[in-house]
C-alpha positions in Angstrom: 0.0 -0.2 -0.2 1.0 3.5 -1.0 0.9 5.9 1.9 1.1 10.6 1.4 2.5 12.4 3.7 0.4 15.7 3.6 1.5 19.2 5.1 -0.4 21.7 5.8 1.6 25.0 6.5 -0.4 27.7 8.0 -1.7 25.0 10.6 2.1 23.5 11.2 0.5 19.8 10.5 0.7 16.7 9.0 -1.9 13.4 7.6 -1.0 10.2 6.8 -3.4 8.9 4.6 -2.8 6.0 2.0 -3.0 7.4 -1.5 -6.4 7.1 -3.1 -8.7 7.9 0.1 -10.8 10.5 -0.9 -12.8 9.4 2.9 -10.1 11.0 4.9 -10.0 14.8 3.0 -11.3 16.5 5.2 -8.3 15.7 7.9 -6.3 18.0 4.9 -6.1 21.9 5.5 -7.1 24.3 2.6 -2.9 24.6 1.8 -1.7 21.6 3.0 0.7 19.7 0.3 1.8 16.1 0.3 5.7 16.5 0.6 6.4 12.6 1.1 5.1 9.1 -0.8 6.1 5.4 0.7 4.7 1.6 0.6 4.4 -0.1 3.5 2.7 -2.9 4.9 0.7 -1.5 7.9 -0.6 1.5 8.8 2.0 0.9 11.7 4.8 0.6 9.8 4.0 4.0 7.3 3.8 6.0 9.9 6.9 4.9 11.7 9.0 4.9 8.8 7.3 8.1 8.7 8.9 8.7 11.0 12.3 8.3 10.8 11.8 10.5 7.7 10.9 13.4 9.9 13.7 12.4 12.5 10.3 11.7 15.1 12.0 8.8 16.3 10.4 5.1 17.1 6.8 4.9 16.5 4.9 3.9 20.0 1.1 3.3 18.9 -1.8 4.7 21.2 -2.7 1.7 22.5 -6.1 1.6 19.4 -6.3 -1.3 17.1 -7.5 -0.5 13.7 -7.5 -1.2 10.8 -6.5 1.3 8.2 -8.0 1.1 5.2 -10.6 -0.3 6.4 -11.3 -4.1 4.5 -12.3 -3.8 0.7 -11.1 0.4 0.3 -7.7 -1.2 -0.1 -6.1 0.3 -3.9 
């Protein structure tokens, strides 16, 4: 699965969304732009790769288990 990292300069915020996920458009600020893409087996793997890219260190799960993208919505 390919994920896109979106960044909004006005809000100084990031959103990691799988490519083509229009249902998550509400998570992106109007000025957000894709700054990086990555292939990953799982969303958690993509989150770790995002942290590596941004220099944030090890990704630590918040303890919430969920499927992203939801089953049947992948590309």
